[in-house]
C-alpha positions in Angstrom: 0.0 0.0 0.0 1.5 3.4 -1.1 1.3 5.8 1.8 3.3 8.7 0.3 3.6 9.7 -3.4 5.7 12.5 -4.8 5.7 13.6 -8.4 7.9 16.2 -10.1 8.8 18.1 -6.9 10.7 21.3 -7.6 12.3 23.9 -5.4 14.4 27.0 -6.3 16.4 29.4 -4.1 16.8 32.4 -6.4 18.9 31.3 -9.3 19.8 28.0 -7.6 17.8 25.0 -8.4 17.7 22.6 -5.4 15.0 20.2 -6.7 14.2 19.8 -10.4 11.8 17.0 -10.7 11.8 14.4 -7.9 9.6 11.3 -7.9 9.3 9.0 -4.9 6.9 6.3 -3.7 6.8 5.1 -0.1 5.0 2.0 1.0 3.5 1.4 4.4 6.0 -0.2 6.8 8.8 0.3 4.3 12.3 1.7 4.9 13.2 3.7 1.8 16.8 5.0 1.4 17.3 8.4 -0.2 20.8 8.5 -1.7 22.8 11.2 -3.3 25.9 13.5 -3.1 25.9 16.6 -0.9 23.9 19.2 -2.7 21.9 16.7 -4.6 18.7 17.9 -2.8 18.1 15.3 -0.2 17.8 17.6 2.8 15.8 20.1 0.8 13.3 17.3 -0.1 13.1 16.3 3.6 12.3 20.0 4.5 9.6 20.1 1.8 8.0 16.9 3.2 8.2 18.3 6.7 6.6 21.6 5.9 9.7 23.7 6.6 9.9 24.6 2.8 7.1 25.0 0.3 7.8 23.4 -3.1 7.6 25.5 -6.3 6.1 22.8 -8.3 4.9 19.2 -8.3 2.3 17.2 -6.3 2.4 15.2 -3.0 -0.2 12.8 -1.7 -0.4 11.2 1.7 -2.7 8.3 2.3 -4.3 9.0 -1.1 -5.1 12.7 -0.3 -3.4 15.8 -1.4 -0.6 16.8 1.0 0.6 20.4 1.1 1.8 21.3 4.7 2.0 25.0 5.4 4.4 24.6 8.2 6.1 21.9 10.4 3.1 21.8 12.7 0.9 20.7 9.8 3.3 17.9 9.0 3.4 16.7 12.6 -0.4 16.7 12.8 -0.3 14.7 9.6 1.9 12.1 11.2 5.3 13.0 9.9 8.4 13.5 12.0 11.9 14.6 11.0 15.3 13.7 12.5 17.6 16.5 11.3 21.1 16.1 10.1 22.0 19.3 11.9 20.5 18.8 15.4 17.6 21.1 16.2 17.2 20.8 19.9 16.4 23.3 22.7 19.8 23.4 24.6 18.3 25.2 27.6 15.6 22.5 28.1 16.0 19.0 29.6 16.4 15.8 27.5 12.9 14.8 28.6 11.4 18.1 27.6 13.0 17.8 24.1 11.9 14.2 23.7 8.3 14.9 24.5 8.0 18.4 23.2 4.4 18.9 22.0 3.4 15.6 23.7 4.0 16.4 27.3 1.9 14.4 29.8 -0.4 16.5 32.0 -2.3 16.0 35.2 -5.3 18.2 36.0 -4.1 20.6 33.3 -0.5 20.9 34.8 2.6 19.5 33.3 3.4 16.1 35.0 7.2 16.2 35.2 7.4 12.8 36.9 5.5 11.1 34.1 7.4 13.0 31.5 10.8 11.9 32.9 9.5 8.3 33.2 8.3 8.3 29.6 11.5 9.8 28.3 13.6 7.3 30.3 11.6 4.4 28.7 12.5 5.7 25.2 16.1 6.4 26.2 16.5 2.9 27.7 16.2 1.4 24.2 19.6 2.9 23.5 21.1 1.6 26.7 22.6 4.9 27.8 21.8 5.3 31.5 24.2 8.2 31.8 21.8 10.4 29.7 19.7 11.8 32.5 16.2 12.8 31.3 16.5 15.9 33.6 19.9 17.0 32.2 20.0 20.1 30.1 20.6 19.1 26.4 23.2 21.8 26.0 25.4 20.0 28.6 25.3 16.7 26.6 27.9 15.5 24.1 27.1 15.7 20.4 26.5 11.9 20.2 24.1 12.0 23.3 22.2 14.9 21.6 21.9 12.8 18.5 20.2 10.1 20.6 17.9 12.6 22.1 16.9 13.8 18.6 16.2 10.2 17.5 14.2 9.5 20.7 12.0 12.6 20.1 10.9 11.2 16.7 10.3 7.7 18.1 8.3 9.1 21.0 6.0 11.0 18.6 4.8 7.6 17.2 4.5 9.2 13.7 3.2 7.4 10.7 6.3 8.4 8.7 9.7 9.2 10.1 12.2 11.1 8.0 15.8 10.3 9.1 18.5 12.7 7.7 21.9 11.1 8.6 20.7 9.8 12.0 23.9 7.9 12.6 26.4 10.7 11.9 27.4 11.1 15.5 26.7 7.6 16.8 29.2 4.9 17.7 28.6 1.4 16.2 26.7 0.0 19.2 24.2 2.8 19.1 23.9 2.3 15.3 22.9 -1.3 15.9 20.3 -0.2 18.5 18.9 2.4 16.1 18.6 -0.3 13.4 16.8 -2.6 15.8 14.4 0.3 16.5 13.9 0.9 12.8 13.1 -2.8 12.2 10.6 -2.7 15.1 8.9 0.4 13.8 8.7 -1.0 10.3 7.1 -4.2 11.6 4.5 -2.0 13.3 3.6 -0.4 9.9 5.6 2.8 10.4 7.3 4.0 7.2 10.8 5.5 7.2 12.8 7.6 4.6 16.4 7.1 5.5 19.3 9.3 4.3 22.8 8.0 4.7 26.2 8.2 2.9 27.1 4.8 4.3 26.1 2.2 1.7 26.7 -0.6 4.1 24.1 1.0 6.5 21.6 1.3 3.7 22.0 -2.3 2.7 21.5 -3.3 6.3 18.4 -1.4 7.0 16.6 -0.3 3.8 14.2 -2.2 1.5 14.1 0.2 -1.4 16.0 3.3 -2.7 15.8 6.5 -4.7 19.0 8.2 -6.0 19.0 12.0 -6.4 21.5 13.8 -8.6 21.5 17.5 -9.3 18.0 17.8 -7.8 16.5 15.0 -9.9 15.5 11.4 -9.1 17.7 9.3 -11.5 17.2 5.8 -10.2 15.0 3.8 -7.8 14.2 0.2 -7.0 14.9 -2.6 -4.5 18.2 -2.2 -2.7 18.9 -6.0 -3.0 18.7 -5.9 -6.8 21.5 -3.5 -7.4 25.3 -3.3 -6.7 27.2 -0.6 -4.9 28.8 0.4 -8.2 25.4 1.0 -9.7 24.4 3.2 -6.8 27.6 5.2 -6.8 27.7 5.7 -10.5 24.1 7.1 -10.4 25.0 9.3 -7.4 28.0 11.0 -9.0 27.3 10.4 -12.7 30.5 8.4 -13.0 32.2 5.4 -11.4 34.4 5.9 -8.3 37.2 3.4 -8.9 38.9 3.5 -5.5 37.7 5.2 -2.3 41.1 5.2 -0.5 44.2 6.5 -2.3 47.2 4.3 -2.6 49.9 5.4 -0.2 53.4 4.4 0.9 53.9 4.3 4.6 56.6 6.8 5.6 59.9 5.3 6.9 62.4 6.8 9.3 60.5 10.2 9.3 61.3 12.8 11.9 58.9 13.2 14.9 56.9 16.4 14.5 54.7 16.1 17.6 55.6 14.2 20.8 52.8 14.0 23.5 53.7 12.6 26.9 51.1 11.6 29.5 48.7 14.4 28.5 45.7 14.5 31.0 42.5 16.5 30.9 40.0 15.0 33.4 37.5 13.7 33.6 37.4 12.2 30.2 41.1 12.2 29.2 43.2 10.4 31.8 46.5 9.7 30.0 47.6 9.8 26.4 51.1 9.5 25.0 52.1 9.2 21.3 54.5 10.4 18.6 53.3 11.8 15.3 55.8 11.8 12.5 56.2 13.9 9.4 54.2 12.6 6.4 52.3 10.2 8.7 48.6 9.6 9.2 48.0 8.3 12.8 44.5 7.1 13.5 42.8 7.1 16.8 39.7 4.9 17.3 37.4 4.7 20.3 33.9 4.6 21.6 31.8 7.7 22.3 32.9 9.2 25.6 36.3 7.4 25.6 38.2 10.7 25.5 39.4 10.7 21.9 37.9 14.1 21.1 39.0 15.5 24.4 42.6 14.6 23.4 42.7 16.8 20.3 40.7 19.5 22.1 43.3 19.5 24.9 46.1 19.6 22.3 44.5 22.6 20.6 43.8 24.3 24.0 40.0 24.2 23.7 39.9 22.1 26.8 42.4 22.6 29.7 45.1 19.9 30.3 46.1 19.5 33.9 49.4 17.7 33.2 51.6 16.3 30.5 54.2 17.5 28.1 54.0 18.5 24.4 57.1 18.8 22.1 56.3 20.4 18.7 59.1 20.4 16.1 61.7 19.8 18.8 60.5 22.6 21.1 58.6 22.1 24.3 55.3 24.1 24.3 52.9 24.7 27.2 50.5 21.8 27.7 48.5 23.1 30.6 48.0 26.7 29.3 47.8 28.3 26.0 45.1 29.2 23.4 43.9 28.1 20.0 45.4 31.3 18.6 48.8 30.3 20.0 48.5 26.8 18.5 47.7 28.3 15.1 50.8 30.4 15.3 52.8 27.3 16.3 51.6 25.5 13.1 48.7 23.4 14.4 45.4 23.1 12.6 42.2 21.7 14.1 39.0 20.4 12.6 36.1 20.1 15.1 33.6 17.3 14.9 30.9 20.0 15.6 31.1 22.2 12.5 27.9 24.1 13.2 28.8 25.3 16.6 32.7 25.4 16.6 33.9 24.6 13.1 32.6 27.5 11.0 31.4 31.1 11.2 28.1 30.4 9.5 27.1 34.1 9.1 30.3 34.9 7.1 31.1 34.1 3.5 33.0 31.1 2.2 36.0 33.3 1.4 36.2 34.7 5.0 35.9 31.2 6.5 38.6 29.7 4.2 41.1 32.5 4.9 40.4 33.5 8.5 43.3 31.5 10.1 45.8 33.0 7.7 44.7 36.4 6.6 48.4 37.4 6.2 48.4 35.5 2.8 45.7 37.7 1.3 46.5 41.1 3.0 49.1 43.9 2.7 50.1 46.3 5.5 47.3 45.1 7.6 44.6 45.6 4.9 42.7 42.7 3.5 43.0 42.5 -0.3 39.5 41.3 -1.2 40.4 40.5 -4.8 43.3 38.3 -3.7 41.1 36.7 -1.0 38.4 35.9 -3.6 40.9 34.4 -6.1 42.5 32.2 -3.5 39.1 31.1 -2.1 37.8 30.3 -5.6 40.8 28.1 -6.2 40.2 26.2 -3.0 36.5 25.8 -3.8 37.5 24.1 -7.1 40.3 22.0 -5.5 38.0 20.6 -2.7 34.9 20.4 -4.8 32.7 22.8 -2.8 29.3 23.2 -4.5 28.6 27.0 -4.2 27.7 30.0 -6.3 31.0 31.8 -5.5 33.3 32.7 -2.6 31.0 35.5 -1.5 28.1 33.0 -0.6 27.3 32.7 3.1 28.4 29.3 4.6 25.0 29.0 6.3 23.4 28.6 2.8 25.5 25.5 2.0 24.5 21.9 2.6 26.0 20.2 5.7 28.5 18.3 3.6 29.7 21.3 1.7 30.1 23.2 5.0 32.4 20.3 6.1 34.4 20.8 2.9 34.8 24.5 3.8 36.2 23.5 7.2 38.7 21.1 5.6 39.7 23.6 2.9 40.5 26.2 5.6 43.1 23.8 7.1 44.7 23.4 3.7 44.9 27.2 3.4 46.3 27.5 6.9 49.3 25.4 5.8 49.8 24.0 9.3 52.5 21.4 10.0 50.2 19.3 12.3 46.6 18.6 11.4 44.2 17.4 14.1 41.1 16.0 12.3 38.1 15.0 14.4 35.6 13.1 12.2 36.7 14.8 8.9 34.2 13.0 6.6 31.1 13.2 8.8 28.1 14.0 6.6 30.0 13.7 3.4 28.8 11.6 0.4 30.8 8.8 -1.2 32.2 10.8 -4.1 33.2 13.7 -1.8 34.8 11.2 0.7 37.1 10.0 -2.0 38.1 13.6 -2.7 38.6 14.4 0.9 40.7 11.2 1.4 42.9 12.3 -1.6 43.3 15.7 0.0 44.4 14.2 3.3 46.8 11.9 1.6 48.2 14.8 -0.4 48.8 16.8 2.8 50.7 13.8 4.2 52.7 13.5 1.0 53.7 17.2 1.4 55.1 16.4 4.9 52.1 17.3 7.0 51.6 15.2 10.2 48.0 14.1 10.4 46.1 12.9 13.5 42.9 11.3 12.3 40.0 10.5 14.7 37.1 8.6 13.3 34.2 6.4 14.4 34.3 4.6 11.0 36.8 1.8 11.2 37.1 1.3 7.4 38.2 4.9 7.1 41.0 4.3 9.7 42.1 1.1 8.1 42.0 2.6 4.6 43.9 5.8 5.4 46.2 5.4 8.4 49.8 4.3 8.7 49.5 3.5 12.4 46.6 3.2 14.8 46.0 3.7 18.5 42.8 3.2 20.4 41.3 5.3 23.2 39.5 3.4 26.0 38.2 4.9 29.2 40.4 7.9 28.8 43.6 6.0 28.2 45.4 5.6 24.8 47.0 2.4 23.7 50.4 2.2 22.1 50.3 3.2 18.5 51.1 0.3 16.2 51.4 -0.2 12.4 47.9 -0.6 10.9 48.9 -4.0 9.6 49.2 -5.2 13.3 45.5 -4.4 13.8 42.2 -5.9 12.7 38.8 -4.4 13.2 38.1 -7.0 15.8 41.3 -6.2 17.8 40.6 -2.5 17.6 37.1 -3.0 18.9 38.4 -5.2 21.8 40.8 -2.5 22.7 38.0 0.1 22.6 35.8 -1.8 25.0 38.7 -2.3 27.4 40.4 -5.5 26.3 44.0 -6.5 26.6 45.2 -3.8 24.2 44.6 -0.9 26.6 48.0 -0.3 27.9 49.1 3.3 27.7 51.9 4.1 25.2 55.1 5.8 26.3 
């Protein structure tokens, strides 16, 4: 039974065409994957379905009746919920208040906080995270915990259709498995799901059918079991992607650029020691909350280290005090996992974002040369494959994946000796991932030292020369990637025999 039908959906933003004829059919109880590159129109289509945007053309029917939501409340009343790629939570409100927003239990006309917390805990329990307190302010939670709250809100609404836009982007593998179990349970109960993901293995694991978008059009659809990954990728990008990870030679006898000795930043980071060599990509794996992000944040002075030593290019630098500005001057570049809050100045142009950590390269006598800035930014836009009108476009107007590319391109422009990359391909499509991997490999070939943190083990095994694993705030010894397997890395992450701190 077809529950949702879309025909020739179109949407324009000025001269930009976001959707240019999208067709999609969703069956009751079906999990339908929506696949495409960044900028293909996936998130725009979700916002049209959710009533956040009005289409410029085409028709939509829901349960056989015309569907034209005037706003997001209309869509919720029609039984449609959306899990956003960019989290849309109220940070000053509790987890329970966010989960049950609009569906709060009441008693004699008054909000029943006890019942609300109990109901929220019941939904949260399905993800087995007792540390996420229903009464905790969402703004105090980690990005991964906030992602779980966002997912729980849609599940608690018991909608007829749930739109999931990159729901696993901030989740470790165990939570991904729990989410998939929830999806299967919801599907068995007759709830339909449209699922957006750049991970084809996820799509194969959870989806029944698919639609591929390219340049705002639906170009392929069918049963996911009937097609190959090559077929999906070639339809996404309009060409075949021969190899995702670039071929690299592991550096030998390279000089040590960064030497970290027993760095500690409680409560998450207890002790981390490692050496990072010129031309090397050193990977760090670990579960959510293990302290891996806190390690790079402490190195970049965003979080305060209480002890430890840092030697950069043979010189000892302050580990327990300093600033991000000082680290930039010392030749360290940092890519945050939270591009929206920390990684970008969304209100500024692409050109300003790309050049802000090295204005000296496009200025003279303290004055910014706008023409030179624009030329340099346009070159980076082409090199990294950012889909944008020009360098003057506001970063806020870009898709999430293209925003991520801007953050990565800024590091290239900064020309730092050490690159600290926290989840560099989060929210990036397959074709763009291949491009980003080539960019990272090129940085290493030019002698940059790269520290790569990722939740995606294939990424670490495909890109890294050596690997270390963070578990409960302690970092294992870094070993050649050939000494590891995905199974041994996971054992180390959960606290197995591998978790001895390196020296």
